Structure formats: structure tokens, C-alpha cells
N, C-alpha and C positions, 0 to 999 in steps of 0.2 A: 735573252734566247726565246722566240717564237713557241708555242707546246707544238709546231706540225716539226721544227727544227728537233725539238727536244723528243719527240716520239723518232724523228727518223734516227738520232744520234743511240740512240738506246736499241730499236732494232736492229743497227749498224753493231754495238757492243757485243748482244745477246748472239746475234748469229753469226759474229766471228769466233765467240765463246764455241759456242755449238760444233764452228766447222772444225777450231783445233783440236777439241775434244774429241771427234769422230776421228780427224787423222791420226790422233796420239792413239787412241783407240785400237783403229785399223794397225798401227804397228807394233800392237801389243806392249805398250807402256803403261801409258794412265789408262782409268775406267773411266766412264760418265755414265751418272744416272739421272732422269728425269722424275718430274714430280707436278702437280698440278692438280687444279680446281675449277669449275664452273658454276655458277649459282642463276634462277632465275628467281625474283623476288614479286611478290604482291605485297603492297605496305600502304594502309589506312591509318591515317594522322589526324586526331579528334584534337587540334590544339587552339583553337577559338575561346581564351577562357578569359578573356578581360582585356588582353593586349593589343588586340588589332588583326593578328596572326591568322589567316583564314585554314580552317583544314584544307589538307594535303593529302591527295591519294594519288602514288606513283608506281610505276613498275620498272622495277631495276634489276640490272645485268652486273654479274662479274667474271671475269678470267684471271687465270695466274698459272704460269708455267714457269717452271725453276730448273734448274740443272747445276749438278756437282758434278767438278771434274778433279778424281784421284788420284793423286801421282802416286802416293803412298801410303804407309801408314801415318806417317807424319802432316802430310801438307794435302791441303784440299783448297778448290777455289770454289766458289758460289756466284750463282746470279739466279734471277728472275726477274720475268715477265709482266707487267700487270697493267689492267685497264685500268679506268677513273683520272681526276684531277691533279695533276702532278704536283699541284701547289697546294692539295689539301692531302696530310701524310696519315689522317684517319681513317681514310675511305679508298678502298680500288672499287667502288661501286659504281655502275653509270646508269643516268635516267634515259630511259629510251621516251619518244617525242619531241624530237628536236630538227625537226624536219627532213630526216631520215640521214643526219648528219653521221659521218664515221665515227668510231670511237678515239675517242686518246688512248696512246697506249707507251709505256715509261718502263723502267728499270727501278725499282725498289729497293733491291738487294745486288751488291755487286762486293764480295768479301774473298779474305785469306783466312783459312784457319791453320791453324802450326798445336800441334799434339806433339809435342817433342819426346820420343823414344824413353830420353835418359830421365824426365821427369814428370814418374808416370803420378796421373791424375791431373798434369796440368792442360789446358786450352789457353789457345789465345784467337783471339777474332780481329782482324784488320778491314778498316773499309767503311761499308753501309750492311749492315746485319739485324737479325732477329734479337731481340732483346733473351739472352737467356736467365729466364724468370720462373720459379716455382710459383703457380699461379692457385688460386681459391679453383676447384675443380668445378663447384657449380656455376659462376659467374665470377672470371677471374680481371675483369678489364676495368675495375672501376676506378684503379690508380694508373696504368698505365691499356693504352688501349694496343690493343696484337696485330694493327696492322701500322701503328709508328715503328718506320727503322732506322732506329740511331744511326750516328755515324762516329769514326773516333776508333778505339779500342777498347775492349774488353775481355777479362781472362775470369776463369774458372778452374778454382782446385777442388777437384771431388776424391774423398777416402772412402770408401764404404758406404755407409748409409748417410754422413754427411758433406755438406761441401760449402764452399766461399763461392762468392762472385763479386768482380769489381768491374765498374766500367769508367773511362773519360770522355765523353761526347763533345762534340763542336757544336755550339746549336747554330754561333752567326758567327762567318769572316768578316770583318770588318777593314776597311786598308786604311781608313781614318780615325778610328779608333781601336779601344782593346776589343779581342774576339772575346765573345760570349761562350761559356763551356757548362756541363753540368756533370755531376758522378752521380753512380749509383751503385748500392751496395748490397748485397744480400747473404746472409747467412742460412742454412737451410739444415733441414734431418728429416729426412724421409726411408722408411722402411719398405724393404721388398715387396714389388708387387704383387710377385709369388705366395704371400703369407696370405692365409685365411681373411683375418680383420689386421688393420695396420694403421698408422699414424702419421702424419707429416705436418711439417712445424716450418714456418719461417718469418723471419724479417728481414725487412728491406728499407733502405734509407734514400729517396732522391733529393738532391743539391742542385735546386738550378739557381745559376748562377747571378741572372741579371733578367727578371720580365719584361723590361724595359731600357732596350739597348740604346745609343748613344744616336746613330742611325739605323736603317732597315726595322721592319719588322716583319719578324718569321711567324707571328701570331696571329697575323692580320684577320684571318678567317675567322680564330674564336670572337674576336672583338666587332665581327659584325654579323653576329648571330646576340640577340636579345636573352637569347635561352642559357647561354651558355654557363653563365654563374656569376663567374669570379666579380670580387666587388671589383668597380673601377672607378677612375675621376679624371676627366679631360683626358680619355683616350689612354690613361697610364695602369698597370695595374696596381692596386692600393698597399697591396700585400706583399711579401717575397716568399719564397718558397722553399722549406726543407724540408718533405714530408716521409713521415714512418709509416710503415705498413705491416703490419703484425697479420699473420694468416696460418691458420691450425685446422686440419681436416683429418675425419676419421671414418676411413672404408671398413664393411663390416656386411658379408656376404655382398647381396643385392642393392645396398644403400652407402650413401655417402652423405657425412652433415660437416658444413663445413662453419667457419664465420672470422670476419678480417674487422681488425680497427685501425683508425687513419689518427696520425696526428699532423699536423703542419705546425714546427717549431717555431717556424720562421713571421706567420700570420702576423697583420698588424693589430693595435689593442683594440679591443670592441669588436673585431670579426670573427664567425666562426671558424674552429678552426679543428674540429676534430667530424669523426666518423665510426660507422660500425655496419655490417653486415653478417647474417643471419643465413646460411641456407640450407637444403637436402634434395635428394636425388634418388631415385630406382632406376635401375634398368635392369631388366630381365628381357632373353631372349633378342627381338628385332626393337622392341620397344622402350624406353628412357621416357620418362618424367621429370620434371625439376621445376625449383621454387626458391628465390629468393628475396629478402627484406632488405633495404639499406636506409639508412639516416646519413646525410650528407652535408654537414653546415659548408657555407658560402665557400671559404677559401681554408678548405679541409684538404683538396685536393689541387693541382694547377690543371684545370681543364681543357687546357690546348691537346696537352697528351694524352686526358684522360678518355673514356668510353665516348663516343658518339651514337651508342643504341637507343638512350631516354631522351626524350624529348625535353628535359632539365636535367642538366649534369651535375651541377651541384646548388646549395641550396634545397635540398628535396629529400623527400620520404617517398619510396618508391618501390616497385612490386614489381618481377617477372616470372613468370609460369610460360614453362613451354610440354611440348610432346616430338618427338623426332622417332620417327618410324623409320626403320633400316628395310630400304626394297628391295634391295640386290648387295651383292659384296659393295657395290660401289657408289651406289646409290643411293639416298635418304631424302625424305620429307621432312620439313619439321614448319610446326604450327608455334605462335608464341607471343605474347603481349605482356606489355609494359605499358607502367601505370607509374605515373608521378604526379608531385602535386609540390608547392614550396613549403619549408620547414617555416622559414617563416615569409610574410607578407610584403618585400620591399618592392620597391618601384622599378619594373619592366621587367617582374617576373608575373604568371600567370596568379589569376585569384582563384582560380578552382581548380580540377582537375585535368591534367590531358592523359591520355591515350595514344598508344600504336600499337596498330596489331600488324603481324605478318604470318606470310604464308608461304613458303619456299621449297624449290627441287634444287639438293646438290648433290653435285659426281667430283668426283676424288678419284686422281690416274696416279 
């Protein structure tokens, strides 16, 4: 299916959903709610560090519009329309400067959520949905990019301050070979946000069934990027991936302190399989400052689903620092810098430090 066809299909699906929602609401039955955001970003990339990649400076935009159709206390349907390349699940941004071409728009969410009244604390999602995950509050996308919307089934059971989440996601359906699946589990504990000082912690496990499927290649974008990081041989991932991710954070007054650990239990012998991150943030009034340092070995996380903010995803020692200024209730400005350098000097990696600087305007509604 072409991008144009996918865009038309996505618009038709979301339009139909919004129309049905409005009709149902007018009849006094289900309710619907909208949410969304827009972003305008300037980005400067200094990545000419011994691998023949030129510095790149670009302007980017993003628009996302979602709706939830609430049928009753137990059932809702959600969908979201986004800009960006539909073949890249890690980003909904669009680079401007393509001869004034129109933007590609598609659906990145379409799901049903069921919260049975007879089983208090249980929530079930089916379809294509946001991952339910307690994240590092300073920078929390090292193991799983927030833009990546998995497909399949996920469940959560919460009781007071603790909970457990489980998901089975189909990565690739193959008509002539075995389907490729992954699973996700997270156990978490989080004190009430109303407490003056509170602690939260979580342990997650991402099990990727087969990064090298018999047919098809759902991870082609990552393999085309020399800075993505995971070890490859002949176009194939060398390691398998079963990633443990532990997170802890302490909130007190205007400050939050966080830490994360990563370990790939299925990494190939001789390849780096671990990582760590520590960070802190301060928020007061309309201002927020944050900083995080991380060291991620080459096969510690599965790069195709990990963050794409840094110029090097794995085999890296990196810093991120930023300032957010709330301009109005729904508009903010953020300035941030991301600095990366290779943990080991390996073929295909930069030989020096690379930088990414961003300034952006964000609007939420």
C-alpha cells in the first residue's frame, strides 16, 4: 500500500470514528474527548566525527490529534492521527524543505480498552496502543521510545500503590513462516503524587522473539542508520534480546532524582550487554531544568525500539540537559542539548563526540 493510500485510509478511519462519536454523543449515549499537540523545532546536528556523515541542520514539525470514545465505565475506543513517515514507528516528525510537498498523515493508534467492573483494578487493551509503562521521570525512553505504539494485547492490574503489566505484541505476521512476537512485563510501585516526598520503582522485561525473521524486515530503518548501534553481521543482528530494565526515582519538593539499569540477558558472547543512567530535574513555577548521564553498551537494549533522540543509540556514553519554560497554560518552549560519544571504538561509529542541539515550541490541547 502506498503512503497516499495509507494516509487516505487513516483519515477515513479517524473521520468515521469521530463522526460516530459525535452522533453517539448527540444521542446522549457515549461521550468523546479529544487531545493533541503540535511542535515546531529547530535542530542542529554536529555529527561529522570520522565516519563521513556531514553535519545536518533541519527544521521539523509534528502534529498529533487523538480521540477517545467512552461508551461506559467499562469500554472505550481510542484512535490517534499523526504526521510523519508511517514506516518509521520511532518518530512522528516531518522535515520541512521537500519542495513544498504535503505531509504524510496516518493512524498510529486504534485500540479498545476494557475495565471490567467485576474485576476492580484490571485494564485490558487490544489493538494498537501506547505502552503502559512507568518511566524514568527525567528521561525515560532508553529502553522503549514513547513514539513506538505496539500491537496486540496488554493488561494491567493495579492495587493501591503497586501494579503489574503484561503484553503480547505481534511484530511481524508472515504468511509463509512463523509469526514474530515479543512480550513485555513490568512490576511497579509508586507512592501517591500528593505526598510531599515520594518514591517510585519498577522492573520491566522486554523479550524480543526473533530480531532476524525468515521473511520481511520490520527493522530495516535501524539497519540503514550507521549510528543506531546494535552489532550486525551480514545484515543480521548478532544478539538476541531479552532486556531487563530497572528504574527508581525519588521526588522531594521541587526536585526529582532518578536512576536506571539495563541488562540484555540474551546478548551474544563478547558483546556489551549492560547500561545505566542517572539524572535529576528541578521544577519551580514555569521553569524546569533537567540533566541525565547514561552509558549504554552495544547490545544492552534493542535499538529499533529504543529512543532516537541521541545521535548514537547504543555503544555510547551520553549526556542530555534541557530547560523548559511554560509560556501559557498550553504552550511551552524547550531548549536542550544531547551529547554522545562511543563507549568502544568500533567500526562504523564516530571517532569523537557528536552533538545535537534543539530549540522547540510545543502546544498541547
